[in-house]
N, CA, C and O atoms as CSV, one atom per row, in Angstrom:
chain,resi,resn,atom,element,x,y,z
A,1,MET,N,N,-34.268,23.713,27.316
A,1,MET,CA,C,-32.854,23.750,26.977
A,1,MET,C,C,-32.212,22.375,27.170
A,1,MET,O,O,-31.435,21.908,26.337
A,2,ARG,N,N,-32.556,21.746,28.287
A,2,ARG,CA,C,-31.992,20.441,28.590
A,2,ARG,C,C,-32.411,19.390,27.561
A,2,ARG,O,O,-31.611,18.534,27.184
A,3,ILE,N,N,-33.638,19.455,27.118
A,3,ILE,CA,C,-34.146,18.504,26.130
A,3,ILE,C,C,-33.435,18.703,24.794
A,3,ILE,O,O,-33.122,17.728,24.112
A,4,LEU,N,N,-33.177,19.946,24.416
A,4,LEU,CA,C,-32.482,20.246,23.167
A,4,LEU,C,C,-31.063,19.675,23.175
A,4,LEU,O,O,-30.641,19.047,22.204
A,5,VAL,N,N,-30.333,19.893,24.263
A,5,VAL,CA,C,-28.970,19.365,24.391
A,5,VAL,C,C,-28.995,17.841,24.362
A,5,VAL,O,O,-28.155,17.210,23.722
A,6,SER,N,N,-29.958,17.262,25.056
A,6,SER,CA,C,-30.079,15.812,25.092
A,6,SER,C,C,-30.358,15.252,23.694
A,6,SER,O,O,-29.787,14.229,23.317
A,7,ASN,N,N,-31.220,15.905,22.929
A,7,ASN,CA,C,-31.519,15.458,21.564
A,7,ASN,C,C,-30.305,15.592,20.648
A,7,ASN,O,O,-30.068,14.732,19.799
A,8,ILE,N,N,-29.540,16.661,20.818
A,8,ILE,CA,C,-28.332,16.853,20.010
A,8,ILE,C,C,-27.312,15.760,20.311
A,8,ILE,O,O,-26.735,15.172,19.396
A,9,VAL,N,N,-27.095,15.490,21.590
A,9,VAL,CA,C,-26.146,14.443,21.992
A,9,VAL,C,C,-26.610,13.089,21.466
A,9,VAL,O,O,-25.802,12.312,20.958
A,10,LEU,N,N,-27.891,12.805,21.583
A,10,LEU,CA,C,-28.437,11.539,21.095
A,10,LEU,C,C,-28.270,11.417,19.579
A,10,LEU,O,O,-27.931,10.346,19.077
A,11,SER,N,N,-28.502,12.496,18.860
A,11,SER,CA,C,-28.335,12.486,17.401
A,11,SER,C,C,-26.881,12.239,17.007
A,11,SER,O,O,-26.606,11.478,16.080
A,12,ILE,N,N,-25.960,12.882,17.708
A,12,ILE,CA,C,-24.535,12.686,17.433
A,12,ILE,C,C,-24.127,11.244,17.707
A,12,ILE,O,O,-23.405,10.642,16.912
A,13,LEU,N,N,-24.583,10.686,18.826
A,13,LEU,CA,C,-24.256,9.294,19.148
A,13,LEU,C,C,-24.827,8.331,18.110
A,13,LEU,O,O,-24.171,7.357,17.742
A,14,MET,N,N,-26.032,8.593,17.642
A,14,MET,CA,C,-26.643,7.736,16.628
A,14,MET,C,C,-25.857,7.812,15.318
A,14,MET,O,O,-25.620,6.792,14.671
A,15,LEU,N,N,-25.460,9.007,14.935
A,15,LEU,CA,C,-24.673,9.182,13.718
A,15,LEU,C,C,-23.330,8.459,13.823
A,15,LEU,O,O,-22.904,7.800,12.874
A,16,LEU,N,N,-22.668,8.580,14.965
A,16,LEU,CA,C,-21.394,7.882,15.169
A,16,LEU,C,C,-21.569,6.370,15.110
A,16,LEU,O,O,-20.728,5.668,14.549
A,17,THR,N,N,-22.654,5.865,15.684
A,17,THR,CA,C,-22.927,4.430,15.648
A,17,THR,C,C,-23.114,3.944,14.212
A,17,THR,O,O,-22.600,2.891,13.835
A,18,ILE,N,N,-23.848,4.712,13.419
A,18,ILE,CA,C,-24.059,4.348,12.017
A,18,ILE,C,C,-22.741,4.366,11.253
A,18,ILE,O,O,-22.468,3.459,10.466
A,19,LEU,N,N,-21.919,5.392,11.481
A,19,LEU,CA,C,-20.624,5.475,10.797
A,19,LEU,C,C,-19.716,4.308,11.160
A,19,LEU,O,O,-19.040,3.753,10.294
A,20,VAL,N,N,-19.698,3.936,12.429
A,20,VAL,CA,C,-18.869,2.805,12.857
A,20,VAL,C,C,-19.384,1.514,12.227
A,20,VAL,O,O,-18.593,0.679,11.789
A,21,ALA,N,N,-20.702,1.345,12.178
A,21,ALA,CA,C,-21.272,0.142,11.562
A,21,ALA,C,C,-20.928,0.073,10.079
A,21,ALA,O,O,-20.595,-0.999,9.573
A,22,LEU,N,N,-21.004,1.188,9.382
A,22,LEU,CA,C,-20.664,1.211,7.959
A,22,LEU,C,C,-19.179,1.021,7.717
A,22,LEU,O,O,-18.775,0.479,6.688
A,23,GLN,N,N,-18.373,1.462,8.656
A,23,GLN,CA,C,-16.922,1.352,8.538
A,23,GLN,C,C,-16.501,-0.102,8.349
A,23,GLN,O,O,-15.549,-0.372,7.616
A,24,PHE,N,N,-17.180,-1.030,8.984
A,24,PHE,CA,C,-16.777,-2.431,8.962
A,24,PHE,C,C,-17.770,-3.325,8.233
A,24,PHE,O,O,-17.874,-4.511,8.544
A,25,GLN,N,N,-18.490,-2.781,7.282
A,25,GLN,CA,C,-19.427,-3.564,6.504
A,25,GLN,C,C,-18.673,-4.634,5.712
A,25,GLN,O,O,-17.715,-4.318,5.006
A,26,ASP,N,N,-19.086,-5.868,5.821
A,26,ASP,CA,C,-18.449,-7.007,5.140
A,26,ASP,C,C,-16.981,-7.161,5.515
A,26,ASP,O,O,-16.199,-7.685,4.721
A,27,GLY,N,N,-16.599,-6.725,6.683
A,27,GLY,CA,C,-15.227,-6.888,7.148
A,27,GLY,C,C,-14.234,-5.922,6.550
A,27,GLY,O,O,-13.051,-5.967,6.888
A,28,GLU,N,N,-14.690,-5.040,5.661
A,28,GLU,CA,C,-13.794,-4.060,5.054
A,28,GLU,C,C,-14.367,-2.668,5.227
A,28,GLU,O,O,-15.583,-2.476,5.231
A,29,SER,N,N,-13.491,-1.718,5.369
A,29,SER,CA,C,-13.895,-0.337,5.551
A,29,SER,C,C,-14.481,0.230,4.265
A,29,SER,O,O,-13.938,0.014,3.182
A,30,ILE,N,N,-15.604,0.967,4.387
A,30,ILE,CA,C,-16.140,1.649,3.208
A,30,ILE,C,C,-15.339,2.906,2.915
A,30,ILE,O,O,-15.531,3.539,1.877
A,31,LEU,N,N,-14.436,3.275,3.829
A,31,LEU,CA,C,-13.585,4.440,3.603
A,31,LEU,C,C,-12.370,4.082,2.754
A,31,LEU,O,O,-11.576,4.953,2.400
A,32,ARG,N,N,-12.229,2.809,2.433
A,32,ARG,CA,C,-11.148,2.365,1.550
A,32,ARG,C,C,-11.726,2.159,0.159
A,32,ARG,O,O,-12.898,1.810,0.015
A,33,LYS,N,N,-10.903,2.374,-0.873
A,33,LYS,CA,C,-11.407,2.187,-2.235
A,33,LYS,C,C,-10.554,1.195,-3.009
A,33,LYS,O,O,-10.547,0.010,-2.677
A,34,ASN,N,N,-9.843,1.638,-4.018
A,34,ASN,CA,C,-9.115,0.756,-4.932
A,34,ASN,C,C,-8.205,-0.232,-4.217
A,34,ASN,O,O,-7.562,0.093,-3.219
A,35,LYS,N,N,-8.170,-1.438,-4.752
A,35,LYS,CA,C,-7.170,-2.402,-4.313
A,35,LYS,C,C,-5.990,-2.263,-5.262
A,35,LYS,O,O,-6.136,-2.428,-6.473
A,36,ILE,N,N,-4.829,-1.961,-4.712
A,36,ILE,CA,C,-3.604,-1.796,-5.489
A,36,ILE,C,C,-2.734,-3.032,-5.273
A,36,ILE,O,O,-2.517,-3.458,-4.139
A,37,SER,N,N,-2.247,-3.595,-6.354
A,37,SER,CA,C,-1.329,-4.729,-6.291
A,37,SER,C,C,0.041,-4.265,-6.788
A,37,SER,O,O,0.153,-3.647,-7.847
A,38,VAL,N,N,1.065,-4.570,-6.019
A,38,VAL,CA,C,2.440,-4.220,-6.388
A,38,VAL,C,C,3.214,-5.521,-6.578
A,38,VAL,O,O,3.222,-6.380,-5.696
A,39,SER,N,N,3.862,-5.663,-7.729
A,39,SER,CA,C,4.697,-6.847,-7.948
A,39,SER,C,C,6.127,-6.411,-8.243
A,39,SER,O,O,6.370,-5.416,-8.925
A,40,ILE,N,N,7.055,-7.182,-7.709
A,40,ILE,CA,C,8.487,-6.901,-7.844
A,40,ILE,C,C,9.144,-8.144,-8.438
A,40,ILE,O,O,9.022,-9.239,-7.887
A,41,THR,N,N,9.838,-7.973,-9.560
A,41,THR,CA,C,10.509,-9.090,-10.227
A,41,THR,C,C,12.013,-8.851,-10.258
A,41,THR,O,O,12.480,-7.766,-10.605
A,42,ASN,N,N,12.756,-9.881,-9.890
A,42,ASN,CA,C,14.216,-9.820,-9.922
A,42,ASN,C,C,14.706,-10.030,-11.355
A,42,ASN,O,O,14.502,-11.095,-11.937
A,43,LYS,N,N,15.347,-9.015,-11.914
A,43,LYS,CA,C,15.937,-9.109,-13.258
A,43,LYS,C,C,17.466,-9.056,-13.190
A,43,LYS,O,O,18.130,-8.742,-14.177
A,44,LEU,N,N,18.010,-9.367,-12.015
A,44,LEU,CA,C,19.466,-9.405,-11.828
A,44,LEU,C,C,19.954,-10.808,-12.208
A,44,LEU,O,O,19.743,-11.760,-11.456
A,45,THR,N,N,20.587,-10.936,-13.339
A,45,THR,CA,C,21.032,-12.228,-13.846
A,45,THR,C,C,21.938,-12.933,-12.837
A,45,THR,O,O,22.922,-12.365,-12.365
A,46,ASP,N,N,21.590,-14.177,-12.517
A,46,ASP,CA,C,22.389,-15.031,-11.622
A,46,ASP,C,C,22.659,-14.400,-10.258
A,46,ASP,O,O,23.680,-14.695,-9.636
A,47,THR,N,N,21.769,-13.543,-9.786
A,47,THR,CA,C,21.967,-12.893,-8.492
A,47,THR,C,C,20.664,-12.916,-7.706
A,47,THR,O,O,19.607,-12.568,-8.234
A,48,LYS,N,N,20.742,-13.326,-6.442
A,48,LYS,CA,C,19.570,-13.268,-5.573
A,48,LYS,C,C,19.362,-11.830,-5.108
A,48,LYS,O,O,20.311,-11.122,-4.772
A,49,LEU,N,N,18.115,-11.426,-5.098
A,49,LEU,CA,C,17.736,-10.085,-4.669
A,49,LEU,C,C,17.067,-10.178,-3.306
A,49,LEU,O,O,16.115,-10.937,-3.128
A,50,ARG,N,N,17.561,-9.412,-2.347
A,50,ARG,CA,C,16.924,-9.326,-1.030
A,50,ARG,C,C,16.059,-8.077,-1.018
A,50,ARG,O,O,16.497,-7.003,-1.431
A,51,VAL,N,N,14.819,-8.225,-0.538
A,51,VAL,CA,C,13.864,-7.120,-0.534
A,51,VAL,C,C,13.222,-7.021,0.841
A,51,VAL,O,O,12.875,-8.033,1.449
A,52,HIS,N,N,13.068,-5.798,1.324
A,52,HIS,CA,C,12.357,-5.542,2.576
A,52,HIS,C,C,11.447,-4.346,2.334
A,52,HIS,O,O,11.928,-3.235,2.108
A,53,CYS,N,N,10.122,-4.565,2.380
A,53,CYS,CA,C,9.150,-3.505,2.083
A,53,CYS,C,C,8.298,-3.192,3.308
A,53,CYS,O,O,8.032,-4.058,4.141
A,54,LYS,N,N,7.875,-1.925,3.398
A,54,LYS,CA,C,6.995,-1.506,4.490
A,54,LYS,C,C,6.393,-0.147,4.175
A,54,LYS,O,O,6.822,0.554,3.259
A,55,ASP,N,N,5.384,0.200,4.966
A,55,ASP,CA,C,4.896,1.572,4.978
A,55,ASP,C,C,5.091,2.076,6.401
A,55,ASP,O,O,5.773,1.424,7.192
A,56,LYS,N,N,4.512,3.217,6.743
A,56,LYS,CA,C,4.783,3.773,8.072
A,56,LYS,C,C,4.191,2.939,9.201
A,56,LYS,O,O,4.639,3.047,10.343
A,57,ASN,N,N,3.185,2.103,8.902
A,57,ASN,CA,C,2.531,1.318,9.945
A,57,ASN,C,C,2.730,-0.185,9.817
A,57,ASN,O,O,2.677,-0.905,10.814
A,58,ILE,N,N,2.955,-0.654,8.617
A,58,ILE,CA,C,2.994,-2.096,8.372
A,58,ILE,C,C,4.337,-2.501,7.775
A,58,ILE,O,O,4.758,-1.980,6.742
A,59,ASP,N,N,4.994,-3.432,8.440
A,59,ASP,CA,C,6.237,-3.999,7.922
A,59,ASP,C,C,5.870,-5.283,7.182
A,59,ASP,O,O,5.393,-6.239,7.794
A,60,LEU,N,N,6.087,-5.307,5.888
A,60,LEU,CA,C,5.734,-6.470,5.073
A,60,LEU,C,C,6.782,-7.572,5.140
A,60,LEU,O,O,6.592,-8.650,4.577
A,61,GLY,N,N,7.880,-7.302,5.824
A,61,GLY,CA,C,8.904,-8.307,6.008
A,61,GLY,C,C,9.915,-8.361,4.880
A,61,GLY,O,O,9.831,-7.625,3.896
A,62,SER,N,N,10.872,-9.257,5.056
A,62,SER,CA,C,11.954,-9.439,4.083
A,62,SER,C,C,11.736,-10.727,3.306
A,62,SER,O,O,11.135,-11.678,3.805
A,63,PHE,N,N,12.226,-10.741,2.099
A,63,PHE,CA,C,12.159,-11.949,1.289
A,63,PHE,C,C,13.281,-11.909,0.266
A,63,PHE,O,O,13.831,-10.848,-0.029
A,64,LYS,N,N,13.617,-13.089,-0.278
A,64,LYS,CA,C,14.652,-13.200,-1.308
A,64,LYS,C,C,14.000,-13.661,-2.599
A,64,LYS,O,O,13.104,-14.505,-2.602
A,65,LEU,N,N,14.474,-13.086,-3.691
A,65,LEU,CA,C,13.974,-13.471,-5.012
A,65,LEU,C,C,15.124,-13.976,-5.870
A,65,LEU,O,O,16.163,-13.326,-5.984
A,66,LYS,N,N,14.925,-15.140,-6.471
A,66,LYS,CA,C,15.882,-15.639,-7.455
A,66,LYS,C,C,15.650,-14.883,-8.764
A,66,LYS,O,O,14.660,-14.167,-8.912
A,67,TYR,N,N,16.561,-15.051,-9.692
A,67,TYR,CA,C,16.430,-14.417,-11.006
A,67,TYR,C,C,15.075,-14.766,-11.629
A,67,TYR,O,O,14.702,-15.937,-11.695
A,68,ARG,N,N,14.349,-13.753,-12.079
A,68,ARG,CA,C,13.026,-13.832,-12.703
A,68,ARG,C,C,11.909,-14.235,-11.751
A,68,ARG,O,O,10.779,-14.440,-12.192
A,69,GLU,N,N,12.187,-14.353,-10.487
A,69,GLU,CA,C,11.146,-14.656,-9.510
A,69,GLU,C,C,10.431,-13.354,-9.126
A,69,GLU,O,O,11.043,-12.286,-9.095
A,70,THR,N,N,9.130,-13.459,-8.836
A,70,THR,CA,C,8.308,-12.286,-8.533
A,70,THR,C,C,7.645,-12.431,-7.171
A,70,THR,O,O,7.234,-13.522,-6.776
A,71,HIS,N,N,7.552,-11.326,-6.470
A,71,HIS,CA,C,6.816,-11.256,-5.204
A,71,HIS,C,C,5.792,-10.134,-5.336
A,71,HIS,O,O,6.087,-9.083,-5.904
A,72,SER,N,N,4.582,-10.359,-4.808
A,72,SER,CA,C,3.528,-9.346,-4.884
A,72,SER,C,C,2.918,-9.101,-3.513
A,72,SER,O,O,2.905,-9.981,-2.653
A,73,PHE,N,N,2.415,-7.893,-3.329
A,73,PHE,CA,C,1.606,-7.566,-2.158
A,73,PHE,C,C,0.529,-6.587,-2.598
A,73,PHE,O,O,0.652,-5.938,-3.636
A,74,SER,N,N,-0.529,-6.487,-1.798
A,74,SER,CA,C,-1.617,-5.580,-2.160
A,74,SER,C,C,-2.137,-4.857,-0.926
A,74,SER,O,O,-1.890,-5.266,0.209
A,75,PHE,N,N,-2.854,-3.785,-1.173
A,75,PHE,CA,C,-3.434,-2.952,-0.118
A,75,PHE,C,C,-4.556,-2.138,-0.737
A,75,PHE,O,O,-4.715,-2.106,-1.957
A,76,ARG,N,N,-5.329,-1.487,0.109
A,76,ARG,CA,C,-6.405,-0.609,-0.364
A,76,ARG,C,C,-6.068,0.832,-0.027
A,76,ARG,O,O,-5.505,1.124,1.028
A,77,THR,N,N,-6.423,1.734,-0.944
A,77,THR,CA,C,-6.198,3.162,-0.720
A,77,THR,C,C,-7.401,3.760,0.013
A,77,THR,O,O,-8.465,3.145,0.079
A,78,TRP,N,N,-7.223,4.955,0.559
A,78,TRP,CA,C,-8.284,5.656,1.288
A,78,TRP,C,C,-9.112,6.499,0.335
A,78,TRP,O,O,-8.582,7.009,-0.652
A,79,ILE,N,N,-10.411,6.658,0.612
A,79,ILE,CA,C,-11.295,7.484,-0.213
A,79,ILE,C,C,-10.945,8.957,-0.074
A,79,ILE,O,O,-10.862,9.671,-1.073
A,80,ILE,N,N,-10.743,9.413,1.135
A,80,ILE,CA,C,-10.623,10.846,1.408
A,80,ILE,C,C,-9.225,11.393,1.148
A,80,ILE,O,O,-9.077,12.447,0.529
A,81,VAL,N,N,-8.216,10.699,1.606
A,81,VAL,CA,C,-6.852,11.228,1.568
A,81,VAL,C,C,-5.952,10.320,0.732
A,81,VAL,O,O,-6.017,9.096,0.848
A,82,LYS,N,N,-5.122,10.916,-0.101
A,82,LYS,CA,C,-4.099,10.147,-0.823
A,82,LYS,C,C,-2.889,10.036,0.099
A,82,LYS,O,O,-2.047,10.932,0.151
A,83,ALA,N,N,-2.819,8.922,0.826
A,83,ALA,CA,C,-1.824,8.840,1.887
A,83,ALA,C,C,-0.938,7.606,1.843
A,83,ALA,O,O,-0.024,7.484,2.658
A,84,GLU,N,N,-1.179,6.699,0.925
A,84,GLU,CA,C,-0.398,5.456,0.921
A,84,GLU,C,C,1.016,5.696,0.404
A,84,GLU,O,O,1.222,6.325,-0.634
A,85,LEU,N,N,1.976,5.179,1.152
A,85,LEU,CA,C,3.384,5.306,0.782
A,85,LEU,C,C,4.105,4.035,1.216
A,85,LEU,O,O,4.238,3.770,2.411
A,86,TYR,N,N,4.564,3.258,0.256
A,86,TYR,CA,C,5.331,2.044,0.532
A,86,TYR,C,C,6.730,2.220,-0.028
A,86,TYR,O,O,6.916,2.757,-1.120
A,87,PHE,N,N,7.698,1.764,0.724
A,87,PHE,CA,C,9.073,1.834,0.256
A,87,PHE,C,C,9.763,0.516,0.545
A,87,PHE,O,O,9.392,-0.214,1.464
A,88,CYS,N,N,10.780,0.227,-0.262
A,88,CYS,CA,C,11.492,-1.049,-0.151
A,88,CYS,C,C,12.993,-0.817,-0.149
A,88,CYS,O,O,13.502,0.126,-0.754
A,89,ARG,N,N,13.677,-1.701,0.544
A,89,ARG,CA,C,15.137,-1.739,0.493
A,89,ARG,C,C,15.509,-2.947,-0.363
A,89,ARG,O,O,15.059,-4.067,-0.118
A,90,PHE,N,N,16.326,-2.695,-1.354
A,90,PHE,CA,C,16.805,-3.750,-2.249
A,90,PHE,C,C,18.292,-3.933,-2.014
A,90,PHE,O,O,19.039,-2.958,-1.937
A,91,SER,N,N,18.723,-5.182,-1.899
A,91,SER,CA,C,20.160,-5.418,-1.740
A,91,SER,C,C,20.558,-6.681,-2.496
A,91,SER,O,O,19.834,-7.676,-2.529
A,92,TRP,N,N,21.731,-6.597,-3.097
A,92,TRP,CA,C,22.352,-7.733,-3.775
A,92,TRP,C,C,23.852,-7.502,-3.763
A,92,TRP,O,O,24.320,-6.367,-3.852
A,93,LEU,N,N,24.593,-8.586,-3.651
A,93,LEU,CA,C,26.047,-8.506,-3.536
A,93,LEU,C,C,26.403,-7.418,-2.521
A,93,LEU,O,O,26.009,-7.539,-1.361
A,94,ASN,N,N,27.119,-6.375,-2.898
A,94,ASN,CA,C,27.447,-5.287,-1.969
A,94,ASN,C,C,26.659,-4.018,-2.272
A,94,ASN,O,O,27.090,-2.926,-1.903
A,95,GLU,N,N,25.528,-4.139,-2.928
A,95,GLU,CA,C,24.693,-2.987,-3.303
A,95,GLU,C,C,23.492,-2.894,-2.361
A,95,GLU,O,O,22.896,-3.910,-2.004
A,96,PHE,N,N,23.143,-1.669,-1.961
A,96,PHE,CA,C,21.973,-1.400,-1.131
A,96,PHE,C,C,21.245,-0.189,-1.699
A,96,PHE,O,O,21.854,0.857,-1.926
A,97,HIS,N,N,19.942,-0.328,-1.930
A,97,HIS,CA,C,19.159,0.764,-2.500
A,97,HIS,C,C,17.812,0.861,-1.785
A,97,HIS,O,O,17.195,-0.160,-1.477
A,98,TYR,N,N,17.359,2.079,-1.522
A,98,TYR,CA,C,16.031,2.338,-0.963
A,98,TYR,C,C,15.207,3.039,-2.035
A,98,TYR,O,O,15.704,3.911,-2.748
A,99,PHE,N,N,13.935,2.641,-2.138
A,99,PHE,CA,C,13.122,3.211,-3.204
A,99,PHE,C,C,11.654,3.244,-2.792
A,99,PHE,O,O,11.154,2.299,-2.181
A,100,GLU,N,N,10.962,4.341,-3.129
A,100,GLU,CA,C,9.508,4.409,-2.942
A,100,GLU,C,C,8.879,3.528,-4.014
A,100,GLU,O,O,8.917,3.859,-5.199
A,101,ILE,N,N,8.313,2.426,-3.603
A,101,ILE,CA,C,7.737,1.494,-4.563
A,101,ILE,C,C,6.309,1.891,-4.912
A,101,ILE,O,O,5.813,1.547,-5.985
A,102,TYR,N,N,5.638,2.618,-4.005
A,102,TYR,CA,C,4.312,3.170,-4.291
A,102,TYR,C,C,4.095,4.415,-3.445
A,102,TYR,O,O,4.140,4.363,-2.216
A,103,ASN,N,N,3.862,5.529,-4.117
A,103,ASN,CA,C,3.511,6.791,-3.468
A,103,ASN,C,C,2.209,7.237,-4.121
A,103,ASN,O,O,2.200,7.630,-5.287
A,104,GLU,N,N,1.114,7.176,-3.375
A,104,GLU,CA,C,-0.200,7.431,-3.966
A,104,GLU,C,C,-0.292,8.793,-4.646
A,104,GLU,O,O,-0.964,8.931,-5.668
A,105,VAL,N,N,0.372,9.789,-4.090
A,105,VAL,CA,C,0.341,11.125,-4.697
A,105,VAL,C,C,0.924,11.082,-6.109
A,105,VAL,O,O,0.382,11.700,-7.025
A,106,ASP,N,N,2.023,10.354,-6.284
A,106,ASP,CA,C,2.696,10.286,-7.592
A,106,ASP,C,C,2.187,9.157,-8.484
A,106,ASP,O,O,2.140,9.304,-9.705
A,107,ASP,N,N,1.804,8.031,-7.880
A,107,ASP,CA,C,1.524,6.815,-8.646
A,107,ASP,C,C,0.048,6.518,-8.874
A,107,ASP,O,O,-0.277,5.557,-9.571
A,108,TYR,N,N,-0.849,7.311,-8.309
A,108,TYR,CA,C,-2.277,6.989,-8.392
A,108,TYR,C,C,-2.746,6.817,-9.838
A,108,TYR,O,O,-3.464,5.865,-10.144
A,109,ASP,N,N,-2.349,7.720,-10.720
A,109,ASP,CA,C,-2.807,7.649,-12.112
A,109,ASP,C,C,-2.097,6.565,-12.926
A,109,ASP,O,O,-2.706,5.964,-13.811
A,110,THR,N,N,-0.829,6.309,-12.640
A,110,THR,CA,C,-0.073,5.325,-13.422
A,110,THR,C,C,-0.185,3.908,-12.865
A,110,THR,O,O,0.016,2.938,-13.596
A,111,CYS,N,N,-0.500,3.783,-11.593
A,111,CYS,CA,C,-0.656,2.470,-10.949
A,111,CYS,C,C,-2.057,2.364,-10.359
A,111,CYS,O,O,-2.211,2.115,-9.164
A,112,TYR,N,N,-3.068,2.551,-11.183
A,112,TYR,CA,C,-4.432,2.606,-10.668
A,112,TYR,C,C,-4.822,1.321,-9.946
A,112,TYR,O,O,-5.437,1.380,-8.881
A,113,GLU,N,N,-4.482,0.176,-10.495
A,113,GLU,CA,C,-4.774,-1.095,-9.842
A,113,GLU,C,C,-3.546,-1.978,-9.677
A,113,GLU,O,O,-3.499,-2.831,-8.791
A,114,LYS,N,N,-2.551,-1.769,-10.536
A,114,LYS,CA,C,-1.386,-2.654,-10.492
A,114,LYS,C,C,-0.110,-1.891,-10.812
A,114,LYS,O,O,-0.035,-1.160,-11.800
A,115,CYS,N,N,0.889,-2.074,-9.958
A,115,CYS,CA,C,2.235,-1.531,-10.189
A,115,CYS,C,C,3.169,-2.711,-10.418
A,115,CYS,O,O,3.255,-3.615,-9.587
A,116,VAL,N,N,3.859,-2.699,-11.535
A,116,VAL,CA,C,4.772,-3.787,-11.882
A,116,VAL,C,C,6.180,-3.223,-11.927
A,116,VAL,O,O,6.470,-2.306,-12.696
A,117,TRP,N,N,7.051,-3.779,-11.096
A,117,TRP,CA,C,8.436,-3.314,-11.012
A,117,TRP,C,C,9.392,-4.433,-11.387
A,117,TRP,O,O,9.195,-5.589,-11.014
A,118,GLU,N,N,10.421,-4.074,-12.124
A,118,GLU,CA,C,11.535,-4.980,-12.405
A,118,GLU,C,C,12.778,-4.351,-11.799
A,118,GLU,O,O,13.041,-3.164,-11.987
A,119,ILE,N,N,13.535,-5.155,-11.074
A,119,ILE,CA,C,14.750,-4.654,-10.437
A,119,ILE,C,C,15.947,-5.086,-11.272
A,119,ILE,O,O,16.235,-6.274,-11.413
A,120,ASN,N,N,16.638,-4.089,-11.822
A,120,ASN,CA,C,17.829,-4.296,-12.655
A,120,ASN,C,C,19.047,-3.747,-11.917
A,120,ASN,O,O,18.909,-3.104,-10.877
A,121,LYS,N,N,20.230,-4.000,-12.453
A,121,LYS,CA,C,21.450,-3.451,-11.833
A,121,LYS,C,C,21.426,-1.937,-11.789
A,121,LYS,O,O,22.010,-1.336,-10.887
A,122,SER,N,N,20.758,-1.309,-12.752
A,122,SER,CA,C,20.679,0.160,-12.777
A,122,SER,C,C,19.613,0.694,-11.824
A,122,SER,O,O,19.524,1.905,-11.618
A,123,GLY,N,N,18.799,-0.194,-11.237
A,123,GLY,CA,C,17.776,0.225,-10.282
A,123,GLY,C,C,16.393,-0.263,-10.674
A,123,GLY,O,O,16.245,-0.988,-11.658
A,124,PRO,N,N,15.372,0.131,-9.905
A,124,PRO,CA,C,14.002,-0.281,-10.190
A,124,PRO,C,C,13.478,0.361,-11.473
A,124,PRO,O,O,13.781,1.517,-11.769
A,125,CYS,N,N,12.696,-0.395,-12.223
A,125,CYS,CA,C,12.107,0.098,-13.466
A,125,CYS,C,C,10.614,-0.245,-13.436
A,125,CYS,O,O,10.245,-1.416,-13.349
A,126,LYS,N,N,9.760,0.780,-13.510
A,126,LYS,CA,C,8.314,0.557,-13.482
A,126,LYS,C,C,7.821,0.195,-14.879
A,126,LYS,O,O,8.126,0.876,-15.858
A,127,ARG,N,N,7.048,-0.895,-14.951
A,127,ARG,CA,C,6.441,-1.336,-16.205
A,127,ARG,C,C,4.945,-1.074,-16.138
A,127,ARG,O,O,4.383,-0.929,-15.053
A,128,LYS,N,N,4.310,-1.013,-17.280
A,128,LYS,CA,C,2.849,-0.853,-17.304
A,128,LYS,C,C,2.217,-2.133,-16.793
A,128,LYS,O,O,2.621,-3.232,-17.173
A,129,GLY,N,N,1.209,-1.985,-15.917
A,129,GLY,CA,C,0.525,-3.137,-15.334
A,129,GLY,C,C,-0.434,-3.690,-16.279
A,129,GLY,O,O,-1.111,-4.670,-15.969
């Protein structure tokens, strides 16, 4: 009985070691898949756009965009769960808007590798990547 339990524990530890080693192969997790690139372009004529983007764990910081200037960021999605959710706060003059810039559940098929957004006075507009 003792040998059986010992073999089971040893097998579990070996499996966990292999999974951890594979997790960080080449410095990237094998549990991550597609690289998604999100670009945001200011289409507010003669107006600077302030943007602050983040997800639940990572704050991408704030930045300002001049008219027609673009800012991009990228991330990798998970193999098992569709869980990526990025949102941004846009502000110009006395306007403030919050918007989901990428929601994997909704955007996976339309933003498979690239999401292109233009920010207009009427709000964000998604373009084909």
